[in-house]
C-alpha positions in Angstrom: -0.5 -33.4 23.5 2.2 -33.4 21.3 0.3 -32.1 18.5 -1.3 -29.8 20.5 2.5 -28.6 21.6 3.6 -28.1 17.5 0.8 -27.1 16.4 1.2 -24.0 19.1 4.9 -23.5 18.5 3.8 -23.3 14.0 1.3 -20.4 15.0 3.5 -18.5 17.1 6.1 -18.4 14.6 4.4 -17.7 11.9 2.4 -14.5 13.3 5.9 -13.6 14.4 7.4 -13.8 11.0 4.0 -12.0 9.4 4.4 -9.4 11.9 8.1 -8.5 10.8 6.2 -8.3 7.0 4.9 -5.1 7.4 5.8 -2.4 4.4 6.8 0.6 5.7 6.8 2.6 2.2 8.1 2.4 -1.6 11.2 3.3 -3.4 10.9 4.3 -7.4 13.4 4.5 -9.2 14.0 6.1 -12.1 14.6 2.9 -14.2 10.7 2.7 -13.2 11.0 -0.1 -10.9 8.8 -0.3 -7.8 10.9 -1.6 -4.5 8.3 -2.5 -1.3 10.3 -1.4 1.8 9.1 -3.4 5.4 9.4 -2.7 8.9 12.6 -3.2 10.8 12.6 -7.1 12.0 13.0 -6.6 15.4 11.9 -9.3 16.8 14.1 -11.6 14.7 16.9 -10.2 16.8 19.3 -9.3 13.6 22.1 -7.2 13.7 22.3 -5.0 10.8 25.5 -2.9 11.0 23.8 -0.5 8.1 19.9 -0.2 10.0 20.1 -0.1 13.8 17.4 -1.1 15.6 15.2 1.8 16.1 15.4 2.7 12.1 12.4 1.3 9.6 14.9 2.9 6.7 18.6 4.3 6.7 20.6 7.0 4.6 23.8 6.9 5.3 26.4 8.7 2.4 24.0 8.6 -0.6 22.9 5.4 0.3 19.3 4.1 1.6 19.3 0.8 4.0 16.3 -0.9 4.0 14.7 -4.4 4.6 13.4 -6.5 1.4 10.3 -8.7 0.8 12.9 -11.3 1.9 14.0 -10.1 5.3 17.1 -9.0 4.4 18.9 -5.6 4.0 18.6 -3.9 1.0 21.0 -1.2 -0.6 20.4 1.8 -3.2 22.1 4.3 -4.1 20.0 7.5 -3.8 20.7 8.9 -7.2 18.7 6.1 -8.8 15.8 7.1 -6.3 13.1 9.2 -7.9 10.5 9.4 -5.6 9.8 7.8 -2.2 7.1 6.9 0.2 7.0 6.1 3.9 3.9 5.7 5.7 2.8 6.9 8.7 4.6 5.2 11.9 7.7 4.4 10.0 11.3 5.7 11.1 14.0 7.8 8.9 17.4 7.7 9.9 19.9 9.9 8.0 23.3 9.6 9.1 25.6 13.1 8.8 29.1 14.7 9.6 30.6 17.4 11.6 33.8 18.6 12.0 36.3 19.1 9.8 38.7 15.9 8.2 41.9 18.1 8.1 41.1 19.1 11.7 40.7 15.6 12.7 37.6 16.5 14.2 34.7 14.8 12.2 32.6 12.5 13.6 28.8 10.8 12.5 26.0 12.0 13.9 22.6 11.0 13.1 18.7 11.9 13.7 15.9 9.3 13.8 12.3 10.7 12.2 9.1 8.9 13.0 6.7 9.5 9.6 3.8 11.5 11.6 1.6 11.5 8.7 2.2 9.4 5.3 4.8 11.0 3.7 6.9 11.9 0.6 10.0 12.1 -0.7 11.5 12.9 -3.8 14.5 14.0 -5.9 15.2 17.6 -6.9 17.9 19.7 -7.3 19.5 21.5 -4.1 20.9 24.3 -6.8 20.3 26.5 -9.7 22.3 24.5 -11.7 20.2 21.3 -11.2 23.0 18.7 -11.8 22.6 17.3 -8.6 19.7 15.9 -7.1 18.8 14.1 -3.6 16.1 13.0 -1.5 13.6 16.4 -0.3 10.4 16.1 1.9 7.3 16.9 0.3 5.9 19.2 2.4 3.6 21.7 -0.5 2.7 21.3 -3.7 0.3 22.9 -5.9 0.5 23.2 -10.2 2.9 25.6 -10.4 5.3 24.7 -7.4 6.8 22.1 -4.7 8.3 23.1 -1.3 10.5 21.0 0.2 13.2 20.2 3.1 16.5 18.2 2.8 19.2 17.8 5.2 22.5 18.0 3.8 25.8 15.8 4.8 26.5 18.5 7.6 23.6 18.4 9.3 21.9 21.9 7.8 18.6 22.2 6.9 17.6 23.7 4.1 14.4 25.3 2.3 13.3 25.0 -1.3 11.1 26.0 -3.5 11.3 24.1 -7.3 9.4 24.2 -10.1 6.4 21.7 -10.3 6.5 20.9 -14.2 10.7 21.6 -14.6 12.0 20.5 -11.4 14.3 23.6 -11.4 15.0 24.6 -8.2 13.9 28.2 -7.7 14.6 29.7 -4.4 16.3 28.2 -1.2 17.1 29.2 2.3 18.7 27.5 5.4 15.4 26.4 7.3 16.3 27.6 10.5 16.5 31.6 9.0 12.9 31.9 7.1 11.1 34.6 8.3 14.2 36.2 11.0 17.1 37.0 8.8 16.8 39.3 5.9 16.8 37.2 3.1 14.7 34.6 4.7 12.0 37.5 5.2 11.8 37.7 1.3 11.4 33.9 1.5 8.6 33.4 3.7 6.8 36.6 2.2 6.9 34.5 -1.8 7.0 31.4 0.0 3.0 32.7 1.1 2.6 34.1 -1.8 3.4 30.7 -4.3 1.0 28.5 -1.6 -1.4 31.4 -1.7 -3.9 28.5 -2.3 -3.3 26.4 0.6 -4.3 27.0 3.3 -3.5 24.4 5.8 -0.1 25.0 5.2 -0.5 29.1 5.5 -2.3 28.5 8.8 0.8 26.2 10.2 2.8 29.5 9.1 0.6 31.8 11.0 0.4 29.9 13.9 3.7 30.3 14.4 4.3 33.9 13.7 1.7 34.7 16.2 3.7 32.8 18.7 6.5 34.3 17.2 5.1 38.0 17.5 4.2 37.3 21.2 7.7 36.3 22.2 9.5 38.8 23.4 13.3 37.7 23.2 14.3 35.9 20.6 15.4 33.2 22.2 11.5 32.2 22.8 11.1 32.8 18.9 10.1 29.2 17.1 11.3 28.7 13.3 8.6 29.9 11.1 8.1 26.4 9.6 8.1 24.8 12.8 5.2 21.5 12.5 4.7 22.8 8.8 3.1 19.2 7.8 2.7 17.7 4.1 0.1 19.3 2.1 -1.5 18.9 -1.9 -2.7 22.3 -3.1 -4.2 21.1 -6.3 
């Protein structure tokens, strides 16, 4: 009886540990290192202040926190990351600031993004000079262009088009302005031209255009890039 009880306890502990060893994504650094990230071990009731329960990896102040292969909290500076892939179902969290430090109204905000599909993020420039690289979610790519989205430290989302060969930023627009403002309309037209070979990508935009065409008031319209998922058009 004691043997059966001990065996059952051993199997329960083993299964519980294996359940936490689920890969949720991979980091590739500029130095050529590959790091596998694992699912947040909620069953172990560990308290990671930098990685709250519900987040599989968390981007805070340009540092990425995650669970490493040892089941411990790992950390890497965003500037060291060349590419990151997140598996479907993984939860990516990011913290940003709102308000003004000078006015004493600054506060931290965060959001959680469950991956609805396998997602790729790459270090890409946010300005034409390209000196600063940040992780950006890839929404479409072909042999000439890469279309991505990122959220800055203030919580504003931007849509960017970069050269697929040089990585240089070609076009940038506030995500919510695409299709609405004068520059946003030009950006949308250029986007459709750059990715004219990407049928799935264009179909999603077309659906949003039809929805907005039927909306009588601006407040009833949706972002033109809403629901646009990752598409490879090579």
